[in-house]
N, C-alpha and C positions, 0 to 999 in steps of 0.2 A: 462432400466435406466443406467445400467453399460455400455452398448454399447454406449449410448449417451455421458456419461461423459468421457469414455476412448477416444473417438474420439475427444474430446476437450482438451486432454492432461492432464486430471486429473488422479491422482493415486487413484484407487478404491479398497477398501477392502469390501468384501461381508461376512456378518455374517449369518450363517444358523444354526438354533437351532437344526437341525438334529432330531433324531439320524441318524447314518449312514444307508443308504439304497440304493437300486438301483436308486431311484428317486433323492436322494441327490447327488449320484455319477455322474449322468447325468448332473445335474445342475452345479456341480463343474467343470466338464470337459468343459462345454460350457463357463463358466466364465473364466477359465484359457486360453482358446483359444482367448478370447477377450483381455487378458492381465491383468485381475484383479487378486487380491489375495483373497483366500477363507479361512475362518476359520470356522470349524464345531464345534458347541457347546462349545465355549470358556468359561473358568471359569469366575466368577464374577470379579476377579482381572484383568484378561487379557482383558475382555470386557471394563472395565474402562480405561485401558491403551490405547486400540485402539480408544476409543471415544475421550479421552482427547487429542490425537495426531491428531485428524481430524478437518477439517474446516467445515464439514457439515455431518449431519446424515439424510438419506432419508429412512423412513420406508415403507415397503410394506404395502398396504392397510389393510391387515389382522392383522398387528402388533398393539397391544393395547397400549394406552397411558401410561399404568403402566409397560410396558416391561422394563426390566433392562437396555437395551441399551438406551432407551429414557430417563429414569430416570437419567442415568449417563450423558447424553448429557445436560440435564437441569442443573445438579449439576456443570458441567464444563463450562457452558455458551456457549455450542456449538449449533449453529442453527439446528433446526429440520424442514425440509421442505418436503412436499409431491411432488410426481412426477408431478402432475398437476400444482403445483405452479411453479416449475422450467420450465415446458413447457410453461406456460403462459408468463413468462419473455422472453422466446426466440422466441415465435411465433410472426409473423408479420401479421397474418390473423385475421380479425374481428371474435370474438367468441360469440356464443350463448351457455350459460351454463344452463343445466336443472337439477334440483334436486327435491326431494320430497320422501316421504316414499313409495309411489306407483305410477306407471304410467310413470316413467322416460323414459324407453326404447321406449315404444309406442309413447310417445310425441316427442322424438328425431327423430325417424324414420318418423313420420308424418311431422315434420318441414322440414326434408330433402326432402321428396316427394314434398312438396309445393314449395320449393326453386328450385328444379330441374325442376319442371313443368314450371317455368318462365325463364329457361335457365341458372341458376347459377351453377357453379362448386362447389360441396359441399363435405367436408370431415367430417366423423363421427367417433368419438373415445371417449376415456375415459373409464368409468366404463362399457360401452357397449361392450368393447372388446379390441381394439387397443390402446395402451398407447398414450397420447397426444404428448410425446416427439418424437414419430415416425413421426409426421407431421411437425416438425420444418423444414422450408424451402419449405413447400408445395406451390403449385401454385393455390390452391383452392381459390375461392372467399370468402367462409365462412367456419369456423370451428364450428361444432356442438358437444358439449361435454356433455355426461351424467356424472354427478359427484355425488359421494356418500358422506355420512357424514364422513366416514373414511378418504377420500381424502381431504375433506374441513377442517377437524380438524387441519391439519398442513399447512395451507396456510398462506401467509404473504401479505404485501402490493403489491407484484407483481401480485397478483390475481385480475384482473379487467375485467371481461367479458363485452363486449359491450351491450349484452342483457342477463339478468339473469332471470330464471324462478323458482318459488317455487310453486309446485303443491299442496302439502298437508304435514301435519306433524302429525304423530300418533306414539304411542310407538313402537319402534323397536330397535334392536341391543343394548338393555340395558346391555347385557352381555359384550359388548365392551366399551360403553361409561360410564357405571356405574350408571348414573342417567338420567331421562328424560330431565331435564334442560340442561345437557351437550349435549345431542343429539340435542335438539332444537337449542342451540347456534351454534353447528357445521353446521347445515343446513342453518342457517341465514348468515353464512360466505360467501355464494354465492354472497351476495350483499355488503359485508363489505367495499370494496374499490371503489365502483362505485361513479361517480360524476354526475353532471347534464347533461353531454353529453351522459350518458348511460341510458338504459331502464331496469326497473324492472317490471316483469309481475307476478301478484299475483292472485291466486285463492281465492277470498274473501269469498267463501262458507265455507272455512276451518277457524274456529275461531282462531286457533293459528297462522296461516299465517297472518290473518288480524290484530291480536294483535301487531305484530312486525313491521307493515308498517309505523308507525310514525317516526321511526329513519332512514328511507331510504333517500339517497341523489339523487338517479337516478330518471328520469322521470317515474312515475308509471302508468302502464296500468292494469286495474282491469278486472277480468273475473268472471262471475257467471252464474249459470243456475237457480238460485232461486230468484234473486233480480236484481234491476237495476245496471248495470255496463257498463264500456266502451265496453265490449264484453259480450253479454248475449243471452238468449233465450226468444223470445216473440212470442206467438201464434204458437208454434211448428216450429219456424224459427230461425236460428242462425243470430244474428244481430251485427252490429258495430255502436254504438251511435244511435241505433234505426233503422238504414237502413238495409234491408234484405241482407243476404249473400247467404244462401242455406236452403232449407226446411229440417227439421229433417228426413222426410220420404225418402229423396233422398240420405242419407248416407248409406253406406254398412251395418253398425250396429249402433244402436242409444241407447245403455244403458246410464244411467246418466253420468258415467265417460267417455264414448266415447264423449259425447257432450262437457264436460269440456276440454278434450284433444284436440278436434277439434278447440275450441275457443282459447285455449292457443297457439296451433301451428300456427294458422292464425295470432294471435297477434304478435308472435315472428318473423314469416316470414316477416310480413309487417314492423316491427320495424327495422330489420337488413337491409332490402332493402332500407329503408329511410336513414339509416346511410351510406349506400354505394352510396347514391345519386340517387337511382332508386326508384321513387315514383310509385310503382306497385299498380294498383287498386285492391281492395279486390276481385272484381269479377274474376280476373285472376287466383285466387286460387281455384275457385269453382270446376273445373274439377278434380283436384287432390283430393279435399275433398270427392267428390262423389266416386272416384275410390279406395280410400285408404282402405285396408283390414288389420285388426288387426293381430298382431303377434300370433304365436302358444302359447298354455299354459296360455292364458289370457281369461277366460270365453269363451273357444273355443267349439263350437258345434261339437259333435262327431257323434251322431246318435239318432234314435228314435225306440222304440219298444213298441207296445201295448199302445200307448198314453203317454209313459214316455220318456222324452228327457234327454240326457246325455251330460254334459259339463265338460271340462277339464280346471281347473283354478289352475294348479300346481304351477304357479308363485306366488300365494298368500301365502307368507311365514310369514305373521303377521296378527293379528286379524283385523286390519283396512281394509286390502284387502278382508278378508272374509266378513266383514259387507257390504262392497261395492258390492261384487258379489251377496250375498244372497238377498240384497234389490232390485236387478234387477228382481226378480221372486216372484210369489205369494206363491208357495208351494214347498218346497225343502227338499230332503233327502241329508243331508250334510255329506261328507266324510272328516274328519278332524283329524289331528295328525301329527306326525313326531318328529323332535327334537326342543323342545321349546328353544327360545333364551332369556330366562329370562323374558318373557312377561306375563302379567296377562290375561289368557285365559277366565277368568270370564266375561270379557266384551262381550263375544259372547252371553251371555244370553239375550242381548237386541234384538236379532233377533229371539227369541224363537217362537214368534207368526207366523213366516213364515216357521217354520220347522216341517215337518212330523216326522222326526226322524234323528238320528245322528249315523254314523258309526265311531268309534274311532280306531285309529291305531298308531303303532310306539311307540317310547319312551315316548310320551306325552299322551298315552292312559288314564292313571289315571287322568291327568289334564283335559282332555276333558270330562271324565265321571263326574268329580267333578263340572265342569262348568255347566253341564246340569242336575245335580242330582235333581230328583223330578220336573223337568220342562219339559223335552223332553225325549222320549224314546231313550236310547243309547244302542248299541251293540258293542262289540269289535271284531276286525278282525286282523289276523296276516300276511296276504299276500294280494297282490292286487286282486287276483282272489276272495278271501274271501270277500274283501271290496265291489267289484262290485256285487257279488251275494247277499250279505247282503243288500246293498242299493236297489237293484232291488226288493227284497222281501218286503221291507218296503214301496216302492213307489206305488202310485195309479195313474190311468190315469189322465193326466193333470199335474202331478208332474215333477220336475226336479231332477235328481240325479247329484249332483255337487261335484266334487273333488276340494275342496278349503281348503287346509290343515291348514293354519294359523301358520305353523311351517316350519323350514328348513327340508331338505330331507336327510341329511347325515347319519342319523341312519340306513336307509335302502338302500339309493342310493348314493354311493360315487361320481357318476358323476353329481349329483345335481338335481335341480327341473325338468330339461328337461327329464332326464331319468325316473323320477317318472311319469311325464306326458305321456311320450311315452308308459310306461308300462300300465297306465290306458287306453289309447287309444286302445292298443292291446287287453286288456282284455274285454273292452266294445264291440269292434268289434267282438271278438270271441263269446261273450255272445249273442249278437244280432243275429249272424249267426246261432248259435245253436237253439235259440228260434224260429227263423223263419223257420228253417229246420224242427223242431219238429212239428210246427203247419201246 
């Protein structure tokens, strides 16, 4: 963001809460090379002076709305805008924006695969990795952006994606937003400035997504795997207005959320092609749909031993994602825990009938134990090897041992959910090898 603004002649001041560390020193050195000014952990008075002298405040996505810098900006009537908002104003490339509590990255990657399969040059960025400002001036035909509630919170009228997707909304990031209503409102900002030339794609199987549809101004395309919709599932076939697209059995994986993602991705790809003046037949996307493989750490099959299958769903960092994963199987030993984000883990009791047992771990161990108290057997584990061993002892032939934590990973894995998932994979593979060698 600093590089983008400095290149446009803006004077940039970077505020870092610090404290001083090697990482902070490295960031400061990089910023100074750009020509920005850096202030580490300024006092409240100095912070207010810096903000009041500025024309704009751009918060990093992790910065909460109640941060002193943003509070000072509101008090001084200084605009607060997110990086995606500034990028949207500068981009000249048609944009597909995808948000939702779960499934964003998979859907973005699937849309990209579909569009590339029909010859379009696609750029992918946003919450998925590369900031959108990095693509200003791109020669791509389409920009696909994964956008989070943190980023959407500080968007303005400049934010107007040609195609906007809302996959689902469930409690998440309440430690950041404060209330569930605030989180919902942030998610719905993905549609806020669309007009009748734009397209809004809604997963109407989600009641909260459906509830907000009446206020939308864009052309609405509905998706459902449970009822009639523009894009739906009929007799084990994905359909568009009742016309068949591809058989469920022909997809690489066909868990319920996979079907939703496939329908949403096809709807989005077709909508943007239409806006580009390319009326691509739905059939042209079938090959890419059949070949698409889901990303790691998302209900990822790892291996099997003595009739027990092991799945890695480390990306599940909220209860909604856990529910969705567990409901894909008949009998599960669930490995859950980590760092709770202020969410009610008691909602997990609704899947008790599918659970053989639960292994609780991490900072949320007590919360997980409380959620399943007197409902499902729960044991605690302190390390990944203990978790895998405990889950394996509880499982019976035909069961699934599923790492689907429902919490963030930073209590045990500073590098995030991917490190947690990788550790699970390594421990499962080592366990299976030991068992098979012993037998």
